[in-house]
N, C-alpha and C positions, 0 to 999 in steps of 0.2 A: 408479658410472660418475664420470669425472671431467669437467673443464671441457671436455675437448675432445669429449665425449660418448661415449667409449668404454669398455665395460663392463670394469672393472678386478676385479671381483668377484661372483660370484655365490651367493647363500646359498639352500639349498633345505630342504624341511621334512625332518625326521628321524625320531623314533620309531613314530607312527603309521601310517605307508606310504603315506598319500594324498599329493597335491602341495599344495603351498600355493597360495591362491588370491590376489584383488587387493585384500581389503577391508583390511588390513593389513600393512604393513611398517613397521618402526619399529627403529633402531638406539638402545641405550640405554646408559646409565653414560659409557663413555669409547668407546663405538661397537665395545666386542669381542663384543657378542652382540645379537642381532636377535631382535625379537617378531614373528610371524606369524602369519596364520590359516589354518585347513584344514579343509574342508568334507567330511566323511566320510560318505558313504553305507553304509548299514546295514539289514538285515531287522530287523523289531522287529514285536512283538504290538502292533497297532493297532484292536484288536478293539472296545476300550471307545471309538474314536472312528467307529465304524460301517464299519469296513474289515475284512469277514468274509472267512472263505472261504481262509484261509491268513496266513502272514506277510506285513506290509506293509513298506515301505519308508521311511526318515526318512534327516534329515541329522542326523548327530551334529556340532554346531560344536565345532572344536577349537582352543586356542592353543597355541603352543609358544614358547620360547626357544631359541634355537640359538646355539650359538658360532662367530663367523663365520670365523675362522681354521681351525677342524678340522672343522666342520660337525656338532659334535656335540650331542646333544639335551642341554638345561641343566634345561628344564622343560616338562612337559606336563599340560594340562588338557582335561577332556572334558565338555562340558555334560550327556550323559545319565548320568552319574555322581552329579550333584547337582542338576540341575533337571529336577523332572518334567514332561514334556509336557504334563499337565493345566493347567498355569500357563499357557500360551500364549494369545496373544488372537488370533492368525492359523490357523484351524482350515484342515484339507485341501482343496483347490481353492477356493478363496475368493480368491486375488490373484493376479496374473501371477508373483508368486515364490513362492508358498506349496507348489506341489506337489501333487499329489492322493493321494500316497501308496500307490497301487497297482502303479504300473511304476518299476521300478530308475532308469528316467531321468526320473523324475519323481517323488523323495522327496518327503515332507512336511517341510520345511523350519521346525520351531516354534520355533525360536530365534534364527538367523540373528544370528550374532555380527558385529560390524562394526567395534570397534576396540579397541584393547589399549592399556594404559599401566603404568608401573612406577614405584614411588615408592623413597625410599633406603631404606627399610624392607626391602625384597623383596617387599613386595605389588603386585598387581596390579589396575588397573581396566579392566573390560571393559564396553562396550554391546551388548545386545541387542535389535535393533529388534522384533521379532518377539512379544516377552514386555515391552516398554515398560518394561524394566528397566535399572540400570546396578547393577553388583557390585562389590564390593570383594573379590579372592580372595587367601587364604593363600598366600604364596611359600614354605610348609614344606610344608603338607598338602592344598591346594587346597580347603579348605571355605570357605564363603561368612562372612565377617567381616561384610556388611551388604549390604542390598538398599536400593537407591533405588528408590521408587515401583514399580510392577509390581504384581504378584497378593499378594505376601507383604511389604509394606514394612517397614523397618526404623524410620525415622522417619516423621513425621507431618507433610504438606505444606504448610504454612500459608496461601501463596499462589500455587500455581502447578501445573500438569501437564504432562506433554508425552506425546508418542507418537511412535512409529518413527523414534526419535531416532539420530544419527549422531556420531562424532566426541567421545568422553568423554575430558577430560583432567584429571590433578592441576594444580592452580593454587598450592595453599599448604596447610598442616596444621600444625598443633600439638596439644598433647595434649589438646585440647577442641573443637577447630573444623577442619573439612575444607572447603574450597573447591573446585569443581570446575567446568571448564567443559562444555556441549555443544551441540550443534546439535538444536534440538527440530521436527523434520519438521512435527509436528501432521497428519502426512497420510502414508497408504500410496498413494494414489490413491482408491479406492474409499469410503474412511470418512476422516473429518477429526474433531480436537478442536479446531481453532484455524482459522479463514478463513487465518491466515498463518503462516508459518514463522519462527522468530526464531532467536536465539544468547543461551545463558542464563549468568549465572554463579550458583551456587548454594552457600548457605553451611548445612552439616551442623554443627549443636550436639549435641554428643555426651553432654553433661550433659542439658540438656532434652529430647534424642532429637527433635528438628525438624528440618526442612528449610525453608529460606527463599530465594526468588531476591531476591537483591541488583542484578541489573543485568538490562536485559533490551534486544537489539538486533537491530530489523526493518530488511528492504529498503526503503530512501528509493524506492520506486518510484511513479509518479504514479496507480497503481491501488490504492494504499494499502498494498502489502506484495508479498511472493512468497511462492506456496504451492509448494513444492519437494516432490512425493510421494515422491521418494529423493534420498540422496547427501547431501552439504552440509559443512560445516567452519567452524569456529571456532579464530582464532587468537590468543593474547594476543601483542604487540608490545613490544619493550624498554620503549617510551617511554609503556607503559599505553593506547597504542591498541589497537581491535580490528579484525581483517581476518575478513570472511564471505566465504564461498563459498556459492552457494545452488544447489548441486547438480545438480539434473534442469534446472533453469534455467541457463544458462551464464552467469551473472552474477557479479561479485563486488564489494564494497564496502569503505569503510574507515571507523571510526567513532572520535572521541573516547571517551575514559571514560566521560562523560555520555550518550552516546549519537548526540551529534550527527553527522551522516554528512559526512565530507569528500572522499569521492570514490565514485563509482557507476559501472559499467562494463558493457556486455553484450558478450561475445565473439560471440553467435550467437542469434538468433530461435528460440523453441520448435520452430516448424515445420523447423526443420533439423535436428533431433534430436542437434543438438550438445550433449552434458552435460559438466560437471566433478564428478569424483567429490569430490575436495577441491582447493584451491587454498592457496598459501602465498604470504607477501612476505617475501624475503629479497634481501640484495644477490648478485648471482649474474654474475659473468663467462664467456660462454659463447666459446670460441673453436674452431669447429668445424674437423675437418680435411677435410671437403669444401670444393668450390670455390664461388665466386657463382654462380648460375643467370641467364642472359641468354639473352631471345630478342628479334631486332630482326626489324622489319616494314616495309613497305612496300607501299602500295597497287597503285602502278604501276611503282615502281622507276626513276621519277624524280625529278630534283631539285627541280622545281617541286611536287610531291609531299611532297616531305622523308621521313622515317622516323621511327618510333617504338623506343624502346627499353624494356625491361621486364625489372627487375632485382631478384632476392630472394637472401637468404643466409640460409637457414633457422637458427635457433640463434645467428647470431651477434649479438653485444649490445654491440660498440663501434663498429660502423659510424656513422660522423656524413656523409660522404659519399661519392658516387659519380663517377668520372670515365668517360667514354666516348671510345671512339676508333671510328677506320672506316679501312678500306684496300681500294684493288683487289684486293688478292691477300691469303690466309690466312698468307703469308711476310712481310705487310707491306710496305714502310713503314707505320706507324700514325700516323695525324692525330688531334689532341684534336677534338672536337667539341661536347663539351659537358660541363658539371660542374654537380650540382644536390646539393642537400643530402639525405639519409636521408628517407624519408616514411614509413614506416611499412613492414609486410612486404613488401610490392613497390612500387619506385619506378619512376616514368614518365618519360621524358621524349621531347620530340619536338624534332627538328632540321629545319632547312631544306636539306637536302643528301641524296644517296642514293650509298650505296658497297654493294659487294656484300657486305662482311665487316666485321664488328664484334666488340668487345671491352669489358669494364668492368673498373675497378678498385673496390674497395673502401678507403676512407681512415678511420683514426681521428682522434680531436679533434686531435693534433699534425700531422696529414697524412702520415702513416706508412701506405705500402700493407699493409692487411691479406691481402688475398686477390685474387686476379685470377680472373675468369670463362674458362670455357672459349671459343676462338675461335668466331663464330657465323655463320653464313651468313645473311644477310638474306633473310627470307620475303616473296615475290613472290607472290600468288595466280595461279593460271593463269586462262586465260581463261574457262573455266568455272566458275571457283570465284569470279571479280570481283565478281558481280553481289550476292553476298551480304557483301561484305566493305566495311567503312568505313575512315576515316583511321586509325582504331586498332586495326583487326582484322578476323576473320573471324567469323560465326556459327558455330553447331555444326548438321552436319548432323541431319534430323530423317526419323524414318520417314512415310512418304506415307500419306493418308488410307486408311480401311478399304478404300473402293470403287476403290482404283488398285492397282494393280500396278507393282512394279519389273521393266523392261523388259531382259530378258537379252539379251544378243549384241549383236553389232553394235558394240563397244567396240575403237576402235583403238589401238594402244600402240605406243610411239615404240620403236624398236630402238636399243637401247643400247651392243650390242656386249660382248664377252669383257670387256674392260677399262674398264666403265662406273664413273667416279666422280664425285662432286657436287664434287669439287673441293677437298675437305678435305686438308691435312697430316697425314695420321694418325699421323705420329709427333711432333707438335706441336701437339696440340689445345689443351695448355694451358702459354703463355708463363712463362717466370721469375719470380719475383716481386721486387720490389725496391723502394725507394723514389725517390721523383724527387731528382735532386740539389739540394742545400743549398748555404747562404751558404758564405764561404771562413770555416774556424774551426768549422764547423758539419757536419763530414760525415755522410752518410745510411747507412745501414744496408747498402748494398752489395748483391749476391746476384743478379746473373744477367741483369739487364736493362739496357742504357746509353739515355739521353734525350739526344735532341739539339733545340734549338729549332727548329721550321719556318722563323721569320722569319731565324734563322743561317743555315739551309742555302740558303735562297733569296738571301741577300746574298754567299754564299759563292760559290755559282754564279755569281753576276752577276758578281763580283770575277774569278773564274778567267778568264771568259769574256773579259775587258779585258783582262786578262794576257796571254791567248791571242792577241790581236788586235794589242797593242804586239808581242810575241815575233815575230808574222807579220810585223810590219811590218821589224822588224829582220833578217831575212831578206837582205833589199834593201838592206842597208844594208851598211857597211865595218865589218868585224872582227864579222861575223856571230854566228859560232860563239861567239866570247868574250862577246858581249852576251848570247847564249841561257843559256851559264851563269851570267852575274850575276844574270840577271832570276828564273833557277831559284831561286839564293839568297835573292835579297831574298824573292821571294814566300814561300818557305817560311818564313823569319824573320818576314814580315810577319803570316802568317796564325797561326803560333804564337802569337805576341804579342797579335795582336787576339783568338782563341780565350780564352787565359788571361784578358785584361783584360775581354771581354766577358762571357763565363760565369761568372766568378768575382765579378760585380759585384752590388750589391744588389737590381740589377734581374732578377735570377735567379727569387727568392722572388714578386715582384710580378707576374711573366708566368709562374708555374709551369704555371696551366691552357694555355699556349700551347706544350707540351712536347708532342713525337711520341716513340711507344714502339718501340724498336728492340732487341728481344731478341738476346741473343747467343748464346745455344744452343739458340734456337727459331726464329720468325719474324724475318728480319733486312731 
């Protein structure tokens, strides 16, 4: 996906046949190959696990490395060929993700691979939630080079344990030591090995065959921490800070290397059921090809009640300011009525005026126009809806109580006729994009929309009326025709010089918010 949120390449699973799933997708090396997970349902002899009467069903956790350009398989590894199901800590029908092993649509997920990484030697690091283990896998033949934690650990854990973990990553390696990071959920929901989830940095000593936790990062929550029964991530930043995603809880935090939290945010509360599988911190510039979304509202449709603007632009990271315009017609002219800084996903503005049509512009830090909303008709509630509305909007319709029934019939419809229209100019939903005019010597970007100052128009009209009066007076005087021609030339010259001097001055920028928008190829 590019910065315009358009898909530029799709990578699919290859050799094994099943489709890839959401647990991992990671570009490695120079981005020429991708690591991805595959959950493959298979029939399996599960009689040792009290599933009898025939073959049971199991999930084989598979990971693949796939060539991005050609789609060809580079490497494939299958858990059932290397890790026996007897080492699972999650038996059939014990959790909401384990499966019962009896039905094909509910296979036993004994391993549950959820992350893959690759080092410079070509070996892989994988995390398997249901066996509480992290494995180093040979990139040559798929054998297990070592196992951290789990039922058959290669190393002795000196000061830590983990369970139901996610997001294992290489951090540093040399001939004697390996450092990895992981998110320790310490919970699968029904069972816990710690009250709280943590991010861990673990040092493996290949000489002493020990594993030591050298750093731990917990959520700076007032309750003492966060317990994430699923999901979660840990990212090492270039400045050695640590960025944590709290998975099942839609929270994230940033910590200094010594563990001190410097940021903690909550995107949503748990009751919302919003979750974050992983989250990362990067410098991202998003420039969507969609247009800003605008909703304009007035409770009464009267100036004394004013109107509300609600504007957002999903994915646009560079918006700093919003300009708002209104008009009596979807074709303009457009009069500026407000300007306000960007204030989150949805920016609101109330103005003490009412017009039937509205428009919004998104501006960047330099004042350049990034995008223009669709022309919006200001919503005014009907008399039947108005009692459920406030100055900011209307409530949502609700079902009647159980002891009441919705009365059918008796509905009067307003006849609209064969050429019904709400008034929109369908050919010009979106005005052309341009910057406001700039000072002399600093031309704008141009592009299809011209601007004139509202005050300029008023003064021009007044001046033209005065000239018309003088011209009319001259008709009663001697040499009227010559005077008319003379006044006409003088008027044209004066207007040209006045417009150049006035609109080219430095006052132009100071009164930028006073411009009205007159699209050349749309509303005019």
